[in-house]
C-alpha atoms as one frame of an Amber mdcrd trajectory, in Angstrom:
protein
   2.204 -57.240 -22.190   2.597 -55.923 -25.657  -0.867 -56.963 -26.637  -2.262
 -55.509 -23.483  -0.508 -52.193 -24.179  -1.886 -51.974 -27.688  -5.331 -52.759
 -26.396  -5.116 -49.970 -23.868  -3.960 -47.427 -26.409  -6.589 -48.354 -28.936
  -9.207 -48.176 -26.202  -8.081 -44.848 -24.687  -7.752 -42.865 -27.906 -11.437
 -43.051 -28.889 -12.336 -42.185 -25.285 -10.405 -38.937 -25.525 -12.039 -38.156
 -28.860 -15.470 -38.900 -27.422 -14.775 -36.652 -24.447 -13.608 -33.812 -26.671
 -16.619 -34.304 -28.926 -18.979 -34.226 -25.949 -17.445 -30.982 -24.703 -17.781
 -29.448 -28.153 -21.408 -30.501 -28.425 -22.130 -29.152 -24.933 -20.600 -25.790
 -25.856 -22.569 -25.713 -29.101 -25.809 -26.540 -27.290 -25.216 -23.769 -24.754
 -24.482 -21.330 -27.555 -27.619 -22.340 -29.454 -29.675 -22.054 -26.267 -28.267
 -18.570 -25.634 -28.989 -17.524 -29.219 -32.533 -18.842 -28.946 -33.101 -16.859
 -25.742 -31.804 -13.694 -27.400 -33.937 -14.334 -30.471 -37.047 -14.890 -28.349
 -36.386 -11.724 -26.369 -35.982  -9.738 -29.561 -39.184 -11.224 -30.983 -41.206
 -10.274 -27.900 -39.809  -6.732 -27.946 -40.564  -6.328 -31.658 -44.130  -7.563
 -31.233 -45.352  -5.640 -28.214 -43.144  -2.589 -27.640 -43.781  -0.647 -30.901
 -47.624  -0.694 -30.662 -47.377   0.444 -27.058 -45.032   3.296 -27.992 -47.192
   4.309 -30.951 -50.428   4.555 -28.961 -48.951   6.223 -25.876 -46.655   8.507
 -27.863 -49.280   9.676 -30.352 -51.859  10.508 -27.678 -49.370  12.224 -25.358
 -47.772  14.307 -28.115 -51.169  15.410 -29.416 -51.954  16.614 -25.888 -48.648
  18.513 -25.816 -49.497  20.157 -29.151 -52.908  21.147 -27.854 -51.453  22.611
 -24.647 -48.688  24.520 -26.456 -51.344  26.120 -28.662 -53.362  27.240 -25.668
 -53.262  30.824 -24.413 -51.071  29.774 -21.502 -48.067  28.891 -23.708 -48.892
  30.175 -27.191 -46.916  33.422 -26.978 -43.730  31.902 -25.540 -41.016  31.177
 -28.109 -39.909  28.019 -26.300 -43.429  26.668 -26.673 -43.122  26.913 -30.451
 -40.040  24.678 -30.403 -41.807  22.187 -28.122 -44.830  22.201 -30.446 -42.722
  21.524 -33.553 -40.837  18.760 -31.749 -44.137  17.121 -30.779 -45.352  17.270
 -34.392 -42.138  15.550 -35.527 -42.586  12.918 -32.823 -46.161  12.163 -33.914
 -45.033  11.753 -37.529 -42.144   9.472 -36.538 -44.339   7.274 -34.353 -47.306
   6.943 -36.702 -45.324   6.516 -39.924 -41.748   5.398 -39.339 -42.225   3.201
 -36.275 -45.371   1.642 -37.725 -43.503   0.615 -40.867 -40.652  -0.773 -38.753
 -43.124  -2.809 -36.672 -44.688  -4.280 -39.829 -41.255  -5.240 -41.171 -40.185
  -6.781 -37.856 -43.283  -8.977 -37.521 -44.711  -9.356 -41.041 -41.755  -8.969
 -43.441 -43.550 -10.920 -46.141 -46.082  -8.113 -46.728 -43.418  -5.429 -47.183
 -42.874  -4.361 -50.766 -39.386  -5.407 -51.902 -39.715  -4.921 -55.598 -37.718
  -2.917 -58.089 -38.433   0.500 -56.553 -38.294  -0.510 -52.891 -35.026   1.360
 -52.449 -36.848   4.649 -53.100 -39.090   4.006 -50.116 -36.037   3.299 -47.962
 -34.306   6.453 -49.106 -37.289   8.469 -47.879 -37.612   6.529 -44.617 -33.911
   6.729 -43.796 -33.731  10.423 -44.622 -36.844  11.351 -42.625 -35.876   9.066
 -39.725 -32.404  10.493 -39.289 -33.618  13.977 -40.192 -36.392  14.129 -37.591
 -34.070  12.722 -34.923 -31.326  15.258 -35.675 -33.858  18.063 -35.973 -35.280
  17.168 -32.562 -31.783  17.365 -31.067 -30.913  20.684 -32.667 -34.285  22.166
 -31.693 -33.504  21.241 -28.090 -30.174  23.020 -28.534 -32.038  26.077 -29.830
 -34.452  26.030 -26.879 -31.765  25.754 -24.218 -29.563  28.332 -25.943 -32.457
  30.756 -26.207 -33.237  30.437 -22.487 -29.551  30.868 -21.595 -29.239  33.984
 -23.777 -32.394  35.415 -22.237 -30.793  34.944 -18.826 -27.417  36.403 -19.800
 -28.880  39.321 -21.776 -32.240  40.128 -20.165 -32.484  43.530 -21.868 -32.410
  41.843 -25.285 -34.735  38.972 -24.401 -37.884  40.708 -25.669 -36.183  41.142
 -29.056 -34.476  37.760 -29.398 -36.955  35.445 -27.699 -40.062  35.882 -29.806
 -42.213  33.428 -31.706 -41.263  35.114 -34.993 -37.547  34.656 -34.275 -38.215
  31.051 -33.261 -39.887  30.373 -36.623 -36.963  31.918 -38.482 -34.511  29.835
 -36.468 -36.542  26.695 -37.169 -36.295  27.315 -40.929 -32.518  27.767 -40.741
 -32.007  24.662 -38.604 -34.196  22.577 -40.904 -32.025  23.589 -43.857 -28.880
  22.621 -41.919 -30.266  19.163 -41.142 -31.358  18.631 -44.755 -27.800  19.334
 -45.901 -26.315  17.090 -43.194 -28.555  14.068 -43.920 -29.011  14.504 -47.661
 -26.707  11.604 -48.475 -29.329   9.160 -47.127 -31.419   9.968 -50.198 -28.582
   8.531 -52.288 -27.013   5.746 -50.241 -30.029   4.062 -48.579 -31.338   0.644
 -49.578 -33.667  -2.003 -48.151 -32.354  -4.820 -45.991 -33.084  -8.469 -46.855
 -36.274 -10.001 -45.486 -34.212 -12.152 -43.124 -33.077  -9.125 -41.116 -35.909
  -7.740 -39.040 -34.154  -5.372 -36.651 -33.753  -2.731 -39.386 -35.743  -2.064
 -42.539 -33.251   0.209 -44.284 -29.473   0.385 -44.258 -26.749   2.395 -45.954
 -25.427   0.761 -49.105 -22.925   3.117 -50.767 -23.238   2.982 -54.542 -19.747
   4.299 -55.237 -16.291   4.409 -53.707 -16.798   8.046 -52.748 -19.907   7.322
 -50.669 -18.273   4.211 -49.200 -15.389   6.345 -47.960 -17.816   9.009 -46.766
 -19.894   6.503 -44.772 -16.996   4.679 -43.116 -14.425   7.476 -42.681 -16.296
  10.808 -42.700 -19.868  10.268 -41.499 -19.024   8.842 -38.025 -16.876  11.874
 -37.232 -19.407  14.278 -38.758 -22.355  12.855 -36.849 -20.492  12.404 -33.575
 -19.106  15.912 -33.898 -22.652  17.173 -34.380 -23.763  15.308 -31.259 -20.746
  16.424 -29.238 -21.290  20.084 -30.073 -25.050  19.803 -29.496 -24.748  18.028
 -26.145 -22.009  20.425 -25.005 -24.198  23.447 -25.777 -27.121  21.786 -23.989
 -25.025  21.112 -20.880 -23.559  24.618 -20.775 -26.993  26.180 -21.269 -28.486
  23.928 -18.592 -25.779  25.007 -16.164 -26.679  28.655 -16.808 -30.392  27.927
 -16.421 -29.934  25.986 -13.172 -27.811  28.745 -11.681 -30.387  31.317 -12.730
 -33.225  29.317 -11.176 -31.402  29.263  -7.849 -30.686  32.991  -7.956 -34.203
  33.885  -9.101 -35.677  31.801  -6.278 -33.717  33.864  -3.758 -34.838  37.144
  -5.362 -38.416  35.928  -5.618 -38.543  34.955  -1.940 -37.150  38.322  -0.881
 -39.658  40.259  -3.007 -42.468  38.060  -1.809 -41.567  38.712   1.818 -41.426
  42.469   1.149 -44.851  42.382  -0.500 -46.260  40.457   2.461 -44.840  42.970
   4.912 -46.283  45.877   2.935 -49.570  44.034   2.287 -49.117  44.671  -1.423
 -51.276  41.861  -2.812 -51.158  43.216  -6.372 -47.364  43.054  -6.628 -47.372
  39.753  -4.794 -49.639  38.086  -7.351 -47.707  39.715 -10.200 -44.390  38.342
  -8.935 -45.931  34.923  -8.409 -47.316  34.673 -11.952 -44.143  35.892 -13.660
 -41.799  33.763 -11.563 -43.953  30.648 -11.903 -44.188  30.958 -15.676 -40.428
  31.400 -16.221 -39.470  28.772 -13.686 -41.805  26.074 -14.993 -40.700  26.520
 -18.606 -37.051  26.381 -17.522 -37.563  23.178 -15.517 -39.505  21.534 -18.356
 -36.686  22.449 -20.712 -34.041  21.034 -18.387 -35.802  17.692 -18.073 -36.377
  17.508 -21.832 -32.759  18.273 -22.708 -31.262  15.758 -20.257 -33.623  13.044
 -21.501 -32.756  13.540 -25.156 -29.055  13.131 -24.353 -29.642   9.873 -22.466
 -31.946   8.371 -25.119 -30.018   9.444 -28.227 -26.425   8.660 -27.296 -26.570
   4.795 -27.191 -27.856   4.355 -30.757 -25.345   6.893 -32.083 -22.510   4.973
 -30.431 -23.817   1.715 -31.922 -24.011   3.184 -35.448 -20.454   4.450 -35.102
 -19.217   1.022 -34.038 -21.220  -0.755 -36.715 -19.759   1.411 -39.464 -16.283
   0.211 -38.401 -15.837  -3.121 -40.180 -12.624  -3.952 -38.297 -14.409  -3.658
 -34.967 -17.247  -5.870 -36.164 -14.952  -8.561 -37.483 -12.837  -8.669 -34.335
 -15.395  -8.388 -31.549 -18.946  -8.734 -32.813 -19.184 -12.239 -34.153 -22.624
 -12.962 -32.733 -25.267 -11.450 -35.027 -28.074 -12.105 -32.555 -26.448  -9.975
 -29.863 -25.708  -7.221 -32.370 -29.286  -7.193 -33.610 -30.660  -7.103 -30.068
 -28.470  -4.139 -29.119 -29.458  -2.420 -32.353 -33.160  -2.904 -31.569 -32.822
  -1.646 -27.986 -30.931   1.462 -29.079 -33.418   2.059 -31.881 -36.440   1.779
 -29.598 -34.773   4.030 -27.040 -34.969   6.821 -29.623 -38.732   6.368 -29.761
 -39.020   6.158 -25.986 -37.645   9.691 -25.996 -40.396  10.684 -28.421 -43.031
   9.342 -26.027 -41.874  10.480 -22.613 -41.834  14.287 -22.988 -45.501  14.622
 -22.037 -45.005  12.691 -18.813 -41.829  14.594 -17.987 -43.660  17.870 -18.501
 -46.459  16.682 -16.228 -43.984  15.747 -13.500 -41.848  18.880 -13.727 -44.355
  21.560 -14.762 -47.144  22.687 -12.459 -48.442  25.161 -15.031 -48.379  22.410
 -17.641 -50.527  20.196 -15.416 -53.016  22.978 -14.873 -53.120  23.769 -18.594
 -53.714  20.060 -19.245 -56.645  20.163 -16.840 -58.068  23.145 -18.718 -57.726
  21.360 -22.066 -59.376  18.192 -20.771 -62.183  20.193 -19.168 -62.823  22.061
 -22.390 -62.925  18.815 -24.334 -65.470  17.509 -21.850 -67.374  20.758 -22.127
 -67.429  20.467 -25.934 -68.708  16.897 -25.687 -71.422  17.967 -23.255 -72.480
  20.783 -25.589 -72.763  18.350 -28.485 -74.819  15.967 -26.392 -76.979  18.880
 -25.301 -77.497  19.997 -28.894 -78.415  16.478 -29.972 -80.811  16.287 -27.064
 -82.582  19.477 -28.076 -82.861  18.310 -31.669 -84.319  14.967 -30.682 -88.098
  14.797 -30.420 -88.007  11.788 -28.134 -85.903  13.432 -25.419 -87.570  14.406
 -22.173 -86.956  17.511 -20.072 -85.347  15.621 -17.166 -82.210  14.355 -18.972
 -81.870  17.760 -20.634 -81.774  19.480 -17.249 -79.216  16.944 -16.045 -76.994
  17.595 -19.059 -77.325  21.360 -18.547 -76.266  20.913 -14.925 -73.229  18.756
 -15.825 -72.200  21.159 -18.576 -72.431  24.085 -16.182 -70.303  22.219 -13.618
 -67.626  21.536 -16.236 -67.665  25.183 -17.299 -67.298  26.365 -13.703 -64.416
  23.972 -12.985 -62.559  25.090 -16.115 -63.063  28.730 -15.161 -61.777  28.148
 -11.650 -58.623  26.444 -12.947 -57.995  29.217 -15.496 -58.234  31.906 -12.839
 -55.663  30.072 -10.713 -53.178  30.055 -13.589
């Protein structure tokens, strides 16, 4: 019996160890499988999403710039802010996002020599600066529209392109002061980390304290004030749109009863112009809040070392969330054109005019080349003249409808 008991104990103990070891290995395999799935997802996003955003965003923002410079929007102060924002978006997509895509997929070709930190100081400063400037320009646009609604007698003095340019200079100076520390504290990440090219590496105790204890509150306070002003201004604009629609319908019915076609068309043009700009501005401001907030929350959490040590042990998950929040910022830089097309009827018509004129310019160049060519016959020339005339007529018809 004794021998049998010893045999059983010596047999059962390794079985328990083997069972525990098997469970541990199973847990480790599941964890490795999960990490591999996250890593593969991040790799696919890094490879294909940035080029798509760069191409779509650059083309769409260039179209917005062209439309805002047209006669249909050129003399509206809000259009100046939209134009500047589109220029910033083009720069961010073509320069900053392109460099990030190269680092995420081909880190070995990135320069990481002695002076690499200088490049990161510029990239970090311009990246944060253009993002913050885009937010504060949206604040300026919505505030300007709200003030024009609340003080209509002063609108022709306050809401001018000249005042918009002056406000842009002041806001740019404010953002430079706010984000200046990135020119001092930024450095390049190791080649093993591909989700971010540059990070904040405080060089002194003062900047370390500033980054961990002051900057999160400063930046979140900036966002809180900005988003609050945007929401309040949007509330004023929405209420005004509803009231102006009622007034517009009443005036339109009076003009129809009196057969006053001149006043009817005048009311239609003025109401349509103000209403479309207001709706475009509303859509733009709500989108920038949705796309900017997640990455700001992530940066705030990441700057808190206690939170990272206690809850964020998986680097793969943290990097994936960082990449998604980062790319969401650039999605905001790409989607304004499409939002304007959906919400703005005048914008769509102005886009049609711009495209028609581009086609007309191409047809004129082809026509000129045809005339200068000795081998061209009269038949294709007449065809080109006919197509060019059709394009010119269609553009003229759309412009008269605006």
